[in-house]
DOVO-381985 format. One record per residue (C-alpha): residue number from 1; residue in one letter; chain; y, x, z. Coordinates in pm, 1 decimal. Layout:
% DOVO-381985
[NUM "A" "A" [Y X Z]],
...
% end
This chain:
% DOVO-381985
[1 "M" "A" [16620.8 13778.4 6656.7]],
[2 "P" "A" [16575.5 14159.5 6727.1]],
[3 "I" "A" [16761.0 14389.8 6471.8]],
[4 "Q" "A" [16564.1 14604.3 6225.4]],
[5 "E" "A" [16517.4 14969.4 6244.6]],
[6 "T" "A" [16738.3 15146.6 6029.2]],
[7 "K" "A" [16796.6 15551.4 5954.7]],
[8 "W" "A" [17127.1 15466.9 6190.8]],
[9 "S" "A" [16905.3 15339.8 6475.0]],
[10 "K" "A" [16915.3 15705.7 6630.2]],
[11 "Y" "A" [17298.0 15685.8 6688.7]],
[12 "Y" "A" [17299.8 15387.2 6893.9]],
[13 "D" "A" [17227.6 15332.6 7273.1]],
[14 "K" "A" [16974.0 15057.8 7259.6]],
[15 "T" "A" [16995.5 14946.8 7580.8]],
[16 "K" "A" [17323.3 14806.7 7506.7]],
[17 "I" "A" [17237.0 14605.3 7207.0]],
[18 "V" "A" [17233.3 14211.9 7245.3]],
[19 "D" "A" [16967.3 14092.2 6977.6]],
[20 "D" "A" [16882.8 13766.6 7118.5]],
[21 "F" "A" [17230.5 13555.1 7018.5]],
[22 "D" "A" [17164.6 13236.9 6849.8]],
[23 "T" "A" [17385.6 13261.9 6545.1]],
[24 "N" "A" [17267.2 12907.9 6437.4]],
[25 "R" "A" [17516.2 12700.5 6620.4]],
[26 "T" "A" [17902.0 12605.7 6568.7]],
[27 "I" "A" [18149.6 12817.0 6740.9]],
[28 "Y" "A" [18207.2 12520.4 6944.8]],
[29 "Q" "A" [17861.1 12503.3 7082.6]],
[30 "V" "A" [17883.5 12866.6 7148.9]],
[31 "L" "A" [18200.7 12788.3 7365.8]],
[32 "K" "A" [18040.3 12520.8 7530.4]],
[33 "D" "A" [17745.6 12702.9 7608.6]],
[34 "S" "A" [17934.2 12995.2 7757.0]],
[35 "A" "A" [18101.5 12746.0 7971.6]],
[36 "E" "A" [17806.1 12605.4 8110.3]],
[37 "K" "A" [17682.1 12951.6 8172.1]],
[38 "Y" "A" [17977.0 13081.3 8341.4]],
[39 "P" "A" [18213.1 12782.0 8424.2]],
[40 "D" "A" [18400.0 12961.5 8693.6]],
[41 "R" "A" [18486.6 13287.8 8520.8]],
[42 "I" "A" [18836.1 13336.8 8346.7]],
[43 "I" "A" [18811.5 13275.5 7996.5]],
[44 "I" "A" [19202.6 13330.1 7919.4]],
[45 "R" "A" [19475.7 13502.6 8080.1]],
[46 "Y" "A" [19839.6 13413.7 7934.7]],
[47 "G" "A" [20108.2 13579.3 8136.5]],
[48 "S" "A" [20053.8 13420.0 8492.8]],
[49 "T" "A" [19866.4 13163.4 8381.4]],
[50 "R" "A" [19483.0 13148.0 8370.9]],
[51 "F" "A" [19190.0 12933.6 8272.9]],
[52 "T" "A" [18837.0 12926.5 8367.1]],
[53 "Y" "A" [18550.8 12856.3 8111.6]],
[54 "K" "A" [18527.1 12484.9 8252.8]],
[55 "Q" "A" [18897.9 12414.1 8223.0]],
[56 "F" "A" [18921.2 12548.5 7902.7]],
[57 "L" "A" [18627.9 12339.0 7759.6]],
[58 "T" "A" [18779.4 12045.5 7868.9]],
[59 "I" "A" [19139.9 12122.8 7682.1]],
[60 "V" "A" [18919.5 12178.0 7355.3]],
[61 "D" "A" [18734.7 11836.0 7403.1]],
[62 "T" "A" [19068.2 11675.1 7484.0]],
[63 "A" "A" [19226.4 11832.8 7173.3]],
[64 "A" "A" [18932.4 11751.1 6963.9]],
[65 "S" "A" [18953.4 11364.5 7068.8]],
[66 "S" "A" [19353.5 11391.1 6964.2]],
[67 "M" "A" [19267.5 11546.8 6655.8]],
[68 "V" "A" [19065.6 11258.7 6566.4]],
[69 "S" "A" [19351.6 11018.3 6696.9]],
[70 "I" "A" [19607.7 11144.6 6457.5]],
[71 "G" "A" [19354.6 11128.6 6172.8]],
[72 "I" "A" [19189.2 11459.0 6143.7]],
[73 "K" "A" [18841.6 11408.8 6019.0]],
[74 "K" "A" [18533.6 11613.6 5923.9]],
[75 "G" "A" [18620.3 11844.6 5610.4]],
[76 "D" "A" [19011.5 11813.3 5655.5]],
[77 "V" "A" [19191.9 12156.4 5654.6]],
[78 "V" "A" [19419.2 12222.0 5962.7]],
[79 "T" "A" [19724.5 12436.3 5930.4]],
[80 "L" "A" [19788.6 12665.4 6217.7]],
[81 "S" "A" [20061.0 12905.9 6303.1]],
[82 "H" "A" [20113.2 13002.1 6677.4]],
[83 "S" "A" [19898.0 13318.3 6704.3]],
[84 "G" "A" [19891.4 13460.7 7074.4]],
[85 "M" "A" [19892.9 13110.7 7259.8]],
[86 "P" "A" [19613.2 12943.9 7412.0]],
[87 "A" "A" [19680.6 12631.5 7176.7]],
[88 "S" "A" [19567.9 12838.1 6897.7]],
[89 "V" "A" [19222.2 12899.2 7032.8]],
[90 "S" "A" [19192.2 12558.0 7152.2]],
[91 "A" "A" [19275.5 12404.6 6824.4]],
[92 "I" "A" [18996.1 12643.1 6611.7]],
[93 "Y" "A" [18739.5 12546.5 6852.1]],
[94 "A" "A" [18828.1 12165.9 6892.9]],
[95 "A" "A" [18845.8 12158.6 6493.2]],
[96 "S" "A" [18496.9 12319.1 6497.9]],
[97 "K" "A" [18375.1 12031.9 6725.8]],
[98 "I" "A" [18490.0 11752.2 6466.8]],
[99 "G" "A" [18376.5 11968.3 6148.4]],
[100 "A" "A" [18720.9 12034.8 6025.3]],
[101 "T" "A" [18849.9 12391.5 5885.2]],
[102 "V" "A" [19150.3 12573.2 6020.0]],
[103 "S" "A" [19370.4 12758.2 5794.7]],
[104 "L" "A" [19503.4 13063.0 5995.0]],
[105 "I" "A" [19852.3 13138.6 5905.9]],
[106 "N" "A" [20017.3 13456.1 5991.2]],
[107 "N" "A" [20355.8 13392.0 6161.9]],
[108 "A" "A" [20538.0 13649.8 5917.4]],
[109 "L" "A" [20467.4 13461.7 5620.1]],
[110 "T" "A" [20755.5 13379.5 5392.7]],
[111 "S" "A" [20824.1 13012.6 5313.9]],
[112 "S" "A" [20716.8 13001.2 4951.5]],
[113 "R" "A" [20368.0 13161.6 5036.5]],
[114 "L" "A" [20353.8 12894.3 5313.8]],
[115 "S" "A" [20415.4 12625.8 5037.6]],
[116 "E" "A" [20169.8 12790.5 4788.6]],
[117 "I" "A" [19882.1 12803.5 5066.8]],
[118 "V" "A" [19953.0 12447.4 5174.4]],
[119 "Q" "A" [19947.0 12327.8 4820.4]],
[120 "I" "A" [19587.3 12512.4 4772.5]],
[121 "T" "A" [19414.1 12363.7 5079.2]],
[122 "G" "A" [19580.5 12022.7 5099.7]],
[123 "S" "A" [19661.4 12015.4 5452.5]],
[124 "K" "A" [19818.1 11720.5 5615.8]],
[125 "H" "A" [19824.6 11848.0 5962.2]],
[126 "F" "A" [20004.2 12138.5 6123.3]],
[127 "F" "A" [20001.7 12306.8 6445.5]],
[128 "L" "A" [20307.8 12545.7 6461.5]],
[129 "S" "A" [20495.3 12732.7 6739.1]],
[130 "N" "A" [20850.7 12631.2 6777.2]],
[131 "W" "A" [20988.7 12978.5 6634.3]],
[132 "K" "A" [20754.8 12910.3 6326.8]],
[133 "Y" "A" [20906.8 12539.1 6287.4]],
[134 "S" "A" [21201.3 12645.8 6085.8]],
[135 "D" "A" [20996.7 12806.6 5808.9]],
[136 "F" "A" [20847.5 12463.9 5735.9]],
[137 "I" "A" [21197.2 12285.6 5690.0]],
[138 "D" "A" [21198.0 12321.4 5327.4]],
[139 "F" "A" [20892.0 12210.8 5302.4]],
[140 "Y" "A" [20937.1 11903.0 5524.9]],
[141 "E" "A" [21242.5 11787.0 5312.1]],
[142 "N" "A" [21043.6 11811.2 4985.5]],
[143 "V" "A" [20720.2 11641.7 5084.8]],
[144 "D" "A" [20628.0 11301.1 4957.5]],
[145 "T" "A" [20319.2 11246.5 5154.8]],
[146 "D" "A" [20245.5 11159.1 5542.4]],
[147 "I" "A" [20184.2 11489.0 5747.6]],
[148 "T" "A" [20203.0 11541.4 6132.2]],
[149 "S" "A" [20286.4 11863.9 6285.9]],
[150 "V" "A" [20227.3 11951.9 6667.0]],
[151 "I" "A" [20477.0 12167.6 6805.9]],
[152 "V" "A" [20383.5 12437.7 7070.4]],
[153 "K" "A" [20626.3 12640.7 7291.4]],
[154 "T" "A" [20543.9 12910.3 7495.0]],
[155 "R" "A" [20687.1 12749.6 7825.2]],
[156 "D" "A" [20410.7 12504.3 7768.9]],
[157 "Y" "A" [20176.5 12752.7 7915.2]],
[158 "T" "A" [20389.4 12928.4 8160.9]],
[159 "T" "A" [20490.6 12876.6 8522.3]],
[160 "W" "A" [20855.3 12886.7 8638.6]],
[161 "S" "A" [20769.4 13221.6 8831.8]],
[162 "F" "A" [20687.1 13381.0 8515.0]],
[163 "R" "A" [20981.0 13250.8 8353.5]],
[164 "L" "A" [21184.0 13480.8 8584.5]],
[165 "N" "A" [20958.7 13799.4 8496.8]],
[166 "P" "A" [21167.6 14027.6 8254.3]],
[167 "I" "A" [20866.3 14018.4 8015.8]],
[168 "Y" "A" [20945.5 13665.1 7949.2]],
[169 "N" "A" [21312.2 13726.6 7825.8]],
[170 "K" "A" [21139.4 13870.0 7488.5]],
[171 "Y" "A" [20995.8 13521.7 7420.8]],
[172 "R" "A" [21285.2 13317.5 7573.0]],
[173 "V" "A" [21448.1 13276.2 7239.2]],
[174 "G" "A" [21156.5 13111.8 7086.4]],
[175 "D" "A" [21188.1 12836.1 7371.0]],
[176 "I" "A" [21544.7 12718.4 7289.3]],
[177 "N" "A" [21521.4 12323.7 7258.4]],
[178 "R" "A" [21546.5 12188.3 6908.6]],
[179 "D" "A" [21559.8 11820.5 6844.0]],
[180 "Y" "A" [21271.7 11834.8 6594.3]],
[181 "K" "A" [21316.9 11455.2 6526.2]],
[182 "K" "A" [21651.6 11459.2 6375.0]],
[183 "N" "A" [21744.1 11455.0 6001.2]],
[184 "R" "A" [21392.9 11460.6 5934.6]],
[185 "N" "A" [21197.9 11337.7 5608.5]],
[186 "S" "A" [21003.3 10998.8 5700.2]],
[187 "H" "A" [20702.2 11151.1 5596.2]],
[188 "V" "A" [20723.4 11412.2 5864.3]],
[189 "K" "A" [20571.7 11294.3 6205.6]],
[190 "I" "A" [20633.0 11542.9 6507.4]],
[191 "L" "A" [20469.5 11565.4 6820.3]],
[192 "T" "A" [20500.2 11800.0 7114.5]],
[193 "R" "A" [20194.3 11930.1 7267.6]],
[194 "N" "A" [20198.1 11696.7 7550.2]],
[195 "E" "A" [20234.1 11425.5 7302.2]],
[196 "F" "A" [19947.1 11529.7 7108.8]],
[197 "L" "A" [19728.7 11571.8 7395.4]],
[198 "A" "A" [19824.4 11212.8 7495.4]],
[199 "K" "A" [19650.9 11075.1 7204.9]],
[200 "S" "A" [19330.2 11146.8 7323.4]],
[201 "G" "A" [19078.9 10838.2 7350.5]],
[202 "E" "A" [18708.9 10855.6 7333.7]],
[203 "A" "A" [18473.1 11152.2 7347.6]],
[204 "V" "A" [18406.1 11305.4 7008.6]],
[205 "E" "A" [18033.2 11385.1 6924.2]],
[206 "P" "A" [18010.4 11729.7 6798.7]],
[207 "V" "A" [17921.1 11845.2 6470.8]],
[208 "T" "A" [17630.4 12081.6 6488.4]],
[209 "D" "A" [17633.5 12218.8 6100.2]],
[210 "S" "A" [17678.9 12588.0 6166.0]],
[211 "S" "A" [17698.2 12650.9 5775.3]],
[212 "L" "A" [18023.0 12431.0 5750.7]],
[213 "P" "A" [18342.7 12632.5 5676.2]],
[214 "V" "A" [18527.6 12668.4 6012.3]],
[215 "V" "A" [18862.8 12897.1 5927.5]],
[216 "L" "A" [19037.9 13037.2 5644.7]],
[217 "F" "A" [19203.2 13368.0 5646.6]],
[218 "H" "A" [19484.0 13467.2 5379.2]],
[219 "S" "A" [19481.4 13835.4 5393.7]],
[220 "G" "A" [19187.4 13930.0 5182.7]],
[221 "S" "A" [19232.6 14235.8 4982.7]],
[222 "A" "A" [18910.4 14322.3 4780.7]],
[223 "T" "A" [19000.6 14142.5 4466.1]],
[224 "G" "A" [19365.0 14226.1 4473.3]],
[225 "A" "A" [19456.5 13895.8 4479.8]],
[226 "P" "A" [19568.5 13668.5 4779.8]],
[227 "I" "A" [19281.8 13414.4 4783.4]],
[228 "P" "A" [19197.5 13249.1 5111.2]],
[229 "V" "A" [18873.4 13382.8 5252.3]],
[230 "C" "A" [18624.1 13135.1 5401.1]],
[231 "A" "A" [18440.0 13182.0 5721.1]],
[232 "S" "A" [18143.0 12952.9 5856.2]],
[233 "S" "A" [18060.8 12955.3 6217.1]],
[234 "K" "A" [17759.0 13121.2 6144.3]],
[235 "A" "A" [17905.6 13409.2 5974.4]],
[236 "L" "A" [18172.5 13415.3 6287.6]],
[237 "N" "A" [17860.3 13431.6 6507.9]],
[238 "S" "A" [17714.5 13702.6 6343.7]],
[239 "K" "A" [17984.4 13919.9 6443.4]],
[240 "V" "A" [17886.6 13905.8 6795.1]],
[241 "L" "A" [17607.3 14139.8 6759.7]],
[242 "P" "A" [17819.5 14439.4 6648.7]],
[243 "Y" "A" [18122.2 14365.7 6847.9]],
[244 "S" "A" [17921.4 14333.1 7173.8]],
[245 "Y" "A" [17773.2 14636.5 7133.1]],
[246 "L" "A" [18089.8 14849.2 7145.3]],
[247 "V" "A" [18215.9 14615.5 7424.6]],
[248 "N" "A" [17867.7 14712.3 7625.5]],
[249 "L" "A" [17928.2 15077.2 7572.8]],
[250 "S" "A" [18232.1 15007.2 7802.2]],
[251 "R" "A" [18069.2 14740.7 8016.9]],
[252 "E" "A" [18008.8 14841.8 8402.0]],
[253 "N" "A" [17716.5 14701.9 8597.5]],
[254 "G" "A" [17713.3 14368.5 8399.5]],
[255 "E" "A" [18054.1 14253.7 8495.7]],
[256 "P" "A" [18261.5 14045.3 8257.8]],
[257 "V" "A" [18523.1 14254.0 8048.8]],
[258 "K" "A" [18871.0 14197.1 8021.9]],
[259 "T" "A" [18970.2 14226.7 7656.1]],
[260 "F" "A" [19364.5 14273.1 7541.9]],
[261 "S" "A" [19387.7 14237.4 7182.0]],
[262 "C" "A" [19740.3 14318.3 7008.0]],
[263 "V" "A" [19605.3 14227.9 6687.6]],
[264 "K" "A" [19693.3 13915.1 6543.2]],
[265 "Q" "A" [19458.8 13615.9 6578.8]],
[266 "T" "A" [19543.5 13482.3 6228.5]],
[267 "F" "A" [19372.2 13789.8 6105.2]],
[268 "S" "A" [18981.4 13806.1 6083.6]],
[269 "F" "A" [18985.5 14136.1 6335.4]],
[270 "G" "A" [19182.6 13920.6 6609.2]],
[271 "L" "A" [18951.3 13638.4 6574.4]],
[272 "T" "A" [18626.5 13768.4 6540.0]],
[273 "L" "A" [18666.1 14072.8 6773.1]],
[274 "S" "A" [18911.6 13972.1 7054.5]],
[275 "I" "A" [18850.4 13569.8 7041.1]],
[276 "H" "A" [18502.4 13455.0 6945.7]],
[277 "A" "A" [18285.2 13748.9 7044.2]],
[278 "T" "A" [18488.0 13770.4 7377.4]],
[279 "I" "A" [18370.2 13383.7 7450.7]],
[280 "A" "A" [18062.1 13457.9 7340.8]],
[281 "M" "A" [17986.2 13714.8 7604.3]],
[282 "G" "A" [18159.0 13514.1 7862.0]],
[283 "D" "A" [18444.1 13752.8 7885.8]],
[284 "T" "A" [18789.2 13740.5 7938.6]],
[285 "I" "A" [19067.7 13716.0 7675.8]],
[286 "M" "A" [19421.6 13847.5 7747.3]],
[287 "L" "A" [19696.7 13691.9 7532.5]],
[288 "F" "A" [20045.3 13745.5 7501.2]],
[289 "P" "A" [20315.6 13537.9 7352.6]],
[290 "N" "A" [20450.9 13606.2 6997.8]],
[291 "A" "A" [20137.4 13816.3 6920.7]],
[292 "G" "A" [20230.2 14067.4 6660.7]],
[293 "L" "A" [20598.7 14029.8 6654.8]],
[294 "S" "A" [20673.4 14236.8 6965.0]],
[295 "D" "A" [20545.5 14516.8 7130.4]],
[296 "P" "A" [20285.4 14475.8 7375.6]],
[297 "I" "A" [20356.5 14771.7 7633.1]],
[298 "A" "A" [20471.2 14562.1 7937.8]],
[299 "E" "A" [20174.6 14368.1 7870.4]],
[300 "I" "A" [19954.0 14655.6 7885.0]],
[301 "K" "A" [20080.2 14762.0 8220.1]],
[302 "M" "A" [20056.0 14434.9 8356.2]],
[303 "Y" "A" [19743.3 14330.3 8268.7]],
[304 "K" "A" [19545.7 14637.5 8330.6]],
[305 "P" "A" [19271.4 14542.7 8057.2]],
[306 "D" "A" [18929.0 14694.7 8039.3]],
[307 "V" "A" [18936.6 14718.3 7671.7]],
[308 "L" "A" [19200.5 14749.8 7460.0]],
[309 "I" "A" [19239.9 14662.7 7083.8]],
[310 "A" "A" [19526.5 14744.3 6867.1]],
[311 "Y" "A" [19681.5 14863.0 6566.0]],
[312 "P" "A" [19759.1 15236.7 6525.7]],
[313 "K" "A" [20122.7 15164.4 6540.6]],
[314 "V" "A" [20063.3 15040.5 6901.7]],
[315 "F" "A" [19896.4 15362.5 7015.0]],
[316 "S" "A" [20193.5 15549.1 6813.7]],
[317 "L" "A" [20420.5 15337.0 7041.1]],
[318 "M" "A" [20234.0 15427.3 7338.8]],
[319 "M" "A" [20288.5 15808.6 7273.1]],
[320 "E" "A" [20652.7 15792.8 7253.5]],
[321 "P" "A" [20821.5 15977.2 7537.0]],
[322 "Q" "A" [20922.9 15753.3 7839.2]],
[323 "V" "A" [20737.3 15448.2 7683.8]],
[324 "M" "A" [20455.5 15458.5 7926.0]],
[325 "G" "A" [20621.2 15687.4 8174.1]],
[326 "E" "A" [20399.5 15831.4 8425.1]],
[327 "A" "A" [20155.4 15511.1 8419.7]],
[328 "N" "A" [19805.0 15556.4 8524.2]],
[329 "L" "A" [19586.9 15439.5 8245.6]],
[330 "S" "A" [19250.1 15501.3 8437.1]],
[331 "F" "A" [19174.8 15101.4 8427.1]],
[332 "L" "A" [19086.1 15136.0 8042.1]],
[333 "K" "A" [18712.8 15166.6 7969.8]],
[334 "G" "A" [18735.7 15140.9 7609.9]],
[335 "I" "A" [18961.7 15158.3 7312.8]],
[336 "I" "A" [18936.1 15033.5 6978.7]],
[337 "C" "A" [19152.9 15087.9 6664.4]],
[338 "A" "A" [19146.0 14818.6 6433.5]],
[339 "G" "A" [19299.6 14626.1 6142.3]],
[340 "E" "A" [19420.3 14944.8 6010.9]],
[341 "S" "A" [19317.8 15300.1 5972.4]],
[342 "M" "A" [19368.3 15593.8 6225.6]],
[343 "S" "A" [19394.3 15934.2 6099.3]],
[344 "G" "A" [19211.3 16197.2 6264.6]],
[345 "V" "A" [19528.1 16382.5 6364.7]],
[346 "M" "A" [19651.9 16075.1 6532.1]],
[347 "S" "A" [19317.3 15993.1 6693.6]],
[348 "N" "A" [19306.4 16378.8 6823.8]],
[349 "D" "A" [19691.3 16340.8 6974.4]],
[350 "F" "A" [19625.1 16007.1 7112.7]],
[351 "R" "A" [19296.3 16157.5 7321.2]],
[352 "I" "A" [19521.5 16429.1 7448.3]],
[353 "F" "A" [19793.0 16158.2 7553.8]],
[354 "L" "A" [19507.4 15959.5 7751.7]],
[355 "K" "A" [19361.9 16239.5 7927.9]],
[356 "K" "A" [19770.3 16324.5 8041.4]],
[357 "H" "A" [19752.6 15960.6 8183.8]],
[358 "K" "A" [19401.2 16008.7 8343.1]],
[359 "C" "A" [19217.9 15817.8 8086.1]],
[360 "H" "A" [18860.4 15920.3 7959.6]],
[361 "A" "A" [18797.5 15567.6 7775.9]],
[362 "P" "A" [18632.9 15651.0 7417.8]],
[363 "L" "A" [18817.2 15576.7 7126.6]],
[364 "Y" "A" [18632.5 15383.6 6872.2]],
[365 "R" "A" [18787.9 15349.9 6518.0]],
[366 "L" "A" [18675.7 15074.4 6298.5]],
[367 "Y" "A" [18594.3 15013.5 5938.4]],
[368 "G" "A" [18628.3 14651.0 5763.1]],
[369 "L" "A" [18805.1 14402.8 5543.2]],
[370 "T" "A" [18886.1 14061.5 5564.1]],
[371 "E" "A" [18591.8 13976.9 5347.4]],
[372 "S" "A" [18361.2 14139.2 5581.1]],
[373 "L" "A" [18526.2 13945.3 5870.0]],
[374 "S" "A" [18633.9 14246.5 6038.1]],
[375 "A" "A" [18446.6 14550.7 6137.1]],
[376 "V" "A" [18123.2 14653.1 5990.6]],
[377 "C" "A" [18156.4 15041.7 6079.1]],
[378 "Y" "A" [18275.5 15258.7 6348.4]],
[379 "N" "A" [18368.9 15584.8 6412.8]],
[380 "P" "A" [18206.1 15719.9 6743.1]],
[381 "P" "A" [18412.0 15961.4 6928.1]],
[382 "E" "A" [18209.6 16290.7 6857.6]],
[383 "F" "A" [18260.2 16232.5 6486.1]],
[384 "D" "A" [18597.5 16393.1 6481.5]],
[385 "N" "A" [18673.3 16414.8 6120.0]],
[386 "D" "A" [18986.3 16266.7 5938.3]],
[387 "S" "A" [18804.5 16115.1 5631.9]],
[388 "I" "A" [18466.5 16007.2 5835.0]],
[389 "L" "A" [18473.6 15609.6 5830.6]],
[390 "G" "A" [18122.5 15666.0 6075.9]],
[391 "I" "A" [17819.9 15486.8 6066.7]],
[392 "P" "A" [17751.0 15080.1 6041.1]],
[393 "L" "A" [17758.7 14857.5 6355.3]],
[394 "P" "A" [17419.2 14748.8 6464.8]],
[395 "G" "A" [17292.4 14476.1 6232.8]],
[396 "V" "A" [17498.8 14573.9 5929.2]],
[397 "N" "A" [17357.0 14745.1 5640.0]],
[398 "M" "A" [17601.3 14988.8 5418.4]],
[399 "K" "A" [17527.1 15147.2 5075.6]],
[400 "I" "A" [17734.1 15350.4 4813.0]],
[401 "M" "A" [17692.3 15186.4 4486.3]],
[402 "D" "A" [17788.4 15181.4 4140.0]],
[403 "R" "A" [17970.2 14880.3 4060.0]],
[404 "A" "A" [17874.1 14830.2 3708.4]],
[405 "T" "A" [17493.9 14896.4 3768.7]],
[406 "G" "A" [17455.9 14780.1 4115.4]],
[407 "M" "A" [17243.3 15096.7 4170.8]],
[408 "E" "A" [17247.7 15286.1 4469.7]],
[409 "M" "A" [17438.9 15616.1 4434.9]],
[410 "P" "A" [17256.1 15966.8 4535.3]],
[411 "V" "A" [17346.4 16123.6 4873.1]],
[412 "G" "A" [17706.7 16285.9 4870.8]],
[413 "S" "A" [17797.9 16116.2 4539.0]],
[414 "K" "A" [18104.7 15898.7 4488.1]],
[415 "G" "A" [18087.3 15536.2 4467.6]],
[416 "E" "A" [18196.4 15193.9 4583.3]],
[417 "I" "A" [18156.2 15090.2 4977.0]],
[418 "C" "A" [17906.8 14803.2 4984.8]],
[419 "I" "A" [17819.1 14603.7 5291.2]],
[420 "S" "A" [17522.0 14331.4 5347.9]],
[421 "Y" "A" [17473.2 14153.9 5667.8]],
[422 "P" "A" [17507.1 13769.1 5769.2]],
[423 "G" "A" [17865.6 13838.7 5899.2]],
[424 "N" "A" [18021.0 13845.2 5558.4]],
[425 "M" "A" [18245.2 13598.7 5442.0]],
[426 "D" "A" [18107.9 13277.2 5282.6]],
[427 "G" "A" [18327.2 13312.9 4983.1]],
[428 "Y" "A" [18678.3 13262.1 4847.8]],
[429 "Y" "A" [18788.6 12909.7 4920.2]],
[430 "K" "A" [18704.6 12695.7 4606.8]],
[431 "D" "A" [18678.7 12977.4 4371.3]],
[432 "P" "A" [18314.8 13061.7 4300.4]],
[433 "V" "A" [18412.1 13281.1 4014.3]],
[434 "M" "A" [18621.5 13501.3 4219.6]],
[435 "T" "A" [18368.4 13504.4 4483.8]],
[436 "S" "A" [18055.4 13595.9 4253.7]],
[437 "E" "A" [18268.1 13910.7 4146.4]],
[438 "I" "A" [18258.0 14087.0 4471.5]],
[439 "M" "A" [17942.1 13931.1 4647.7]],
[440 "R" "A" [17633.8 13974.6 4431.2]],
[441 "R" "A" [17278.0 13918.5 4509.0]],
[442 "L" "A" [17076.1 14233.9 4387.3]],
[443 "K" "A" [16712.3 14300.8 4313.3]],
[444 "D" "A" [16656.5 14424.2 4661.4]],
[445 "G" "A" [16699.0 14025.2 4762.2]],
[446 "K" "A" [17011.2 14115.7 4965.7]],
[447 "T" "A" [17357.9 13960.7 4915.4]],
[448 "W" "A" [17614.0 14282.9 4892.7]],
[449 "L" "A" [17990.6 14257.4 4912.6]],
[450 "F" "A" [18163.3 14503.0 4696.8]],
[451 "T" "A" [18461.0 14622.6 4910.5]],
[452 "G" "A" [18679.7 14775.1 4654.5]],
[453 "D" "A" [18686.6 15083.7 4855.1]],
[454 "F" "A" [18539.2 15439.8 4742.0]],
[455 "G" "A" [18322.5 15669.0 4967.1]],
[456 "K" "A" [18025.8 15849.7 4991.1]],
[457 "E" "A" [17717.3 15902.8 5239.4]],
[458 "D" "A" [17588.8 16224.5 5363.2]],
[459 "E" "A" [17241.3 16312.5 5454.5]],
[460 "N" "A" [17284.4 16229.5 5794.0]],
[461 "G" "A" [17366.5 15843.7 5699.2]],
[462 "I" "A" [17743.5 15932.6 5785.6]],
[463 "F" "A" [17979.3 15739.2 5558.9]],
[464 "Y" "A" [18313.9 15905.6 5427.0]],
[465 "F" "A" [18622.2 15745.9 5294.5]],
[466 "E" "A" [18741.6 15848.4 4929.2]],
[467 "G" "A" [19029.3 15600.7 4824.3]],
[468 "H" "A" [19105.5 15225.8 4724.3]],
[469 "S" "A" [19011.5 15068.7 4363.8]],
[470 "K" "A" [19293.4 14810.3 4463.3]],
[471 "R" "A" [19537.0 14895.2 4732.8]],
[472 "V" "A" [19686.4 14546.9 4842.0]],
[473 "V" "A" [19952.4 14533.9 5188.1]],
[474 "D" "A" [20065.6 14239.3 5335.0]],
[475 "M" "A" [20420.7 14298.5 5365.4]],
[476 "G" "A" [20574.4 13981.7 5565.5]],
[477 "G" "A" [20335.7 13756.2 5385.2]],
[478 "V" "A" [20380.0 13897.0 5017.5]],
[479 "H" "A" [20097.7 14095.3 4897.0]],
[480 "V" "A" [20213.6 14386.0 4728.9]],
% end
């Protein structure tokens, strides 16, 4: 469906907008359609390992069948914590195929927060990295119902040659063999990845309801309380339009784009931007082990991506003396700052750094929150102002409103930043009361997300940031 003309349309390069994407599909159906269209393209690179779209769809279908075999069914919640691995991606799409929901756990969460989330979701099936397994031991010892855990290792996806690569040494500690089945509570069943995939039986008929919840994020901050954020396939699909626009600004001659993301896939920015939208466009995802727990500088040099998505701290690290050396970064065609805000001063310093390294890629600073399922607003390079958020991405509506009255504020007046588009969250998990506090249907017939952030809009439709009403920071899984 073509996007409506808005006051921001004058800023867009309309030749780069994809406006015929069908959002009324499950994310599994999106993967399947991309695999049928681009069977031999590379969907994922993980170290020296590569998967084509056709190969990866087979893995997802096998995982979906295995999920059913171990007792996962439509409506169940599956807990997943191995960010940065191909297993993370395949589990999410396999769950979508059978109608289950994946609870995405940040691999830095504390054991107490972990137990709290499991209690809220009632999850009985866990997909964990072997370095995350130890955080579940206390939970395993006290559980009194049957649960199943599938343990995934970095080496499950690496070749012998890559294990000799110095890059792999950063992750070797996570691959130490453990006797997972020793001294274990009888209620806990442990499977390796290969044992899990061996459970595959008959092919599973895919669920086709795009309104079903497909993922839960646990980093929402609009309310000031750590409530799981629920997203359906339809909502995730609605992120493809705005993100594809940014990627298409960097696309050359219609060729597939290689995207390397340093943002954890357990966060909305990581999943919606670097995983799902990339798959929907038939592009290539470049993953690295232990994402979020180690610096990705070596991988950036190795992969030479077209588009780099990262937190400001990664860009700051890149600028440290001797880190990048004399590296030629001309391979970068687009750079996206996501997850946290980048100051105008830092963005200016980073642009100078890029020029020194023969890179002329545009830098886009994004604004969004978990409840909006990541980016809704971008700061074009020509908007060089520290306080500017920028303009809404194509397909997104934004207003400055008064929370009490729901009325739009006059131009230049401070108010709450509000967002309306199909890519907002479906709501807080099993909490309609809290959902209704920040998602409100107003007289214009649209549902608006009240972000908890203050700002203003000038006469040109450009938004400025003015502060938070509630500032919540995720520190090691603890909301402060």
